[in-house]
C-alpha positions in Angstrom: -14.8 14.1 -18.0 -17.5 11.7 -19.0 -18.8 9.1 -16.5 -19.9 5.6 -17.3 -22.1 3.9 -14.8 -20.9 0.4 -14.0 -22.8 -2.0 -11.8 -21.1 -3.9 -8.9 -21.7 -7.1 -10.9 -19.9 -5.7 -13.9 -17.0 -4.5 -11.8 -16.7 -7.9 -10.2 -16.7 -9.6 -13.7 -14.1 -7.1 -14.9 -11.9 -7.8 -11.8 -12.2 -11.5 -12.4 -11.2 -11.1 -16.1 -8.1 -9.1 -15.1 -7.2 -11.7 -12.4 -7.5 -14.5 -15.0 -5.3 -12.6 -17.5 -2.7 -12.0 -14.8 -2.7 -15.7 -13.8 -2.4 -16.6 -17.5 0.6 -14.3 -17.9 2.3 -15.6 -14.7 1.7 -19.1 -16.0 3.6 -18.0 -19.2 6.5 -17.1 -16.9 6.0 -13.3 -16.8 6.9 -11.9 -13.4 4.0 -11.0 -11.1 5.8 -7.8 -10.3 6.1 -7.0 -14.0 2.4 -7.6 -14.5 1.6 -5.4 -11.6 3.9 -2.6 -12.9 2.3 -2.7 -16.3 -1.2 -2.7 -15.0 -0.4 0.2 -12.6 1.2 2.2 -15.4 -1.7 1.7 -17.7 -4.2 2.6 -14.9 -2.3 5.8 -14.2 -2.2 6.6 -17.9 -6.0 6.1 -18.1 -6.6 8.3 -15.1 -4.3 11.1 -16.4 -6.0 10.9 -19.9 -9.5 11.0 -18.5 -9.3 13.4 -15.5 -8.5 17.0 -15.0 -5.1 17.7 -13.4 -6.8 18.4 -10.1 -8.9 15.2 -10.2 -5.9 13.2 -11.3 -4.0 14.4 -8.3 -7.0 13.7 -6.0 -7.2 10.1 -7.5 -3.5 9.5 -6.9 -3.9 10.8 -3.3 -6.9 8.6 -2.7 -5.1 5.5 -4.0 -2.1 6.3 -1.7 -4.4 6.9 1.2 -6.1 3.5 0.6 -2.9 1.4 0.8 -4.0 -0.3 4.0 -7.3 -1.4 2.4 -5.7 -3.4 -0.4 -6.1 -7.2 0.2 -3.6 -10.0 -0.6 -4.6 -12.6 -3.2 -5.2 -15.0 -0.4 -7.6 -12.6 1.3 -9.4 -11.9 -2.0 -9.8 -15.6 -2.7 -11.1 -16.3 0.8 -13.7 -13.5 0.5 -14.7 -14.5 -3.0 -15.2 -18.1 -1.8 -17.6 -16.8 0.8 -19.6 -14.9 -1.8 -20.2 -17.9 -3.9 
């Protein structure tokens, strides 16, 4: 597996881009749940394509184990407002 170094600033920009895309799609009357399902499916496909079977399973376990760390949109927007 090759690794690509990405800075925190680049990750924050990428996250903001995905958030804007999701808001655009929801504004176009796509279901937020459908958007989440498609993004999750694509993410899992990327992990499965890029990682060994062992690393893929570790990633899936890590994601599952982190379920309590996921913030709501409101929590995200509140913390983003504090950063600006």
